[in-house]
C-alpha positions in Angstrom: 16.7 49.8 -20.5 19.2 49.7 -23.4 22.7 51.1 -23.4 21.7 53.9 -25.7 19.0 55.0 -23.2 21.4 55.1 -20.4 23.7 57.6 -22.2 20.9 59.9 -23.4 18.8 61.9 -21.0 15.4 60.2 -20.4 13.4 63.2 -21.7 15.0 63.0 -25.1 14.3 59.2 -25.4 10.7 59.7 -24.3 10.3 62.5 -26.8 11.5 60.5 -29.8 9.6 57.4 -28.8 6.4 59.3 -28.4 6.7 61.0 -31.8 4.4 59.2 -34.2 5.3 60.8 -37.4 3.9 59.5 -40.7 6.3 58.7 -43.6 5.6 62.0 -45.3 6.5 63.9 -42.2 9.7 61.9 -41.7 10.5 62.6 -45.4 10.0 66.4 -44.9 12.1 66.5 -41.8 14.9 64.6 -43.4 14.6 66.5 -46.7 14.9 69.9 -44.9 17.9 68.7 -42.9 19.6 67.4 -46.1 18.9 70.6 -48.0 20.4 72.6 -45.2 23.4 70.3 -45.3 23.7 70.8 -49.1 23.5 74.5 -48.7 26.2 74.6 -46.1 28.8 72.3 -47.7 28.2 70.4 -50.9 31.3 68.2 -50.3 30.2 67.0 -46.8 26.6 66.7 -48.1 27.8 64.5 -51.0 29.7 62.2 -48.7 27.0 61.9 -46.1 24.2 61.4 -48.7 26.1 58.7 -50.5 27.0 56.9 -47.3 23.5 57.0 -45.9 21.9 55.9 -49.1 24.2 52.9 -49.4 23.8 52.0 -45.7 20.0 52.3 -45.6 19.7 50.5 -49.0 21.8 47.6 -47.6 19.8 47.4 -44.4 16.6 47.4 -46.4 17.9 44.7 -48.7 18.9 42.5 -45.8 15.7 43.1 -43.9 13.7 42.3 -47.1 15.5 39.1 -47.7 15.2 38.0 -44.1 11.5 38.8 -44.2 11.1 36.5 -47.2 13.0 33.7 -45.5 11.3 34.0 -42.1 8.4 36.4 -41.7 8.6 38.5 -38.6 6.4 41.0 -36.8 8.3 44.1 -38.0 5.8 46.9 -38.6 5.3 48.3 -42.1 6.4 51.7 -40.8 9.9 50.4 -40.5 10.1 49.7 -44.2 8.5 53.0 -45.0 11.1 54.8 -42.8 13.9 53.0 -44.6 12.6 53.9 -48.1 12.1 57.5 -47.0 15.6 57.5 -45.6 16.9 56.5 -49.0 14.7 58.9 -51.0 15.3 62.1 -48.8 19.0 62.5 -49.5 18.6 61.3 -53.1 16.0 63.9 -53.9 17.6 66.7 -51.8 20.9 66.1 -53.8 19.0 66.0 -57.1 17.2 69.3 -56.2 20.5 71.0 -55.3 22.2 69.8 -58.5 19.2 71.0 -60.5 19.3 74.4 -58.9 23.1 74.8 -59.2 23.3 73.3 -62.7 25.5 70.4 -61.4 28.2 72.9 -60.4 29.8 71.4 -57.3 32.5 73.5 -55.7 34.6 70.5 -54.7 34.8 69.1 -58.3 36.5 72.2 -59.6 40.3 72.1 -60.0 42.1 74.2 -57.5 43.7 77.5 -58.7 41.7 77.5 -61.9 39.9 80.6 -63.2 
């Protein structure tokens, strides 16, 4: 049992390991969570989206390079999950900017009319 499993109640670990979501379902779950984040705070959403996109892209790049060097038995679903984890915040942010016309509250200068 991993260290992560020791700190989290066993029912939660079993629940998430038993979930067999397809990439489209993962995308929809993430997309909805990112949209809710964008609606609650565009500043926090911008930070989290940029950080997650960069982190997942870097992990995907390293995994792709290592797969080319030495093929492994990593399932294709891993790569689909990584791509979906890059696209979900990107598209949620794009949709939010499209709806608001690119008007982010945190980009406005303070005390201006």
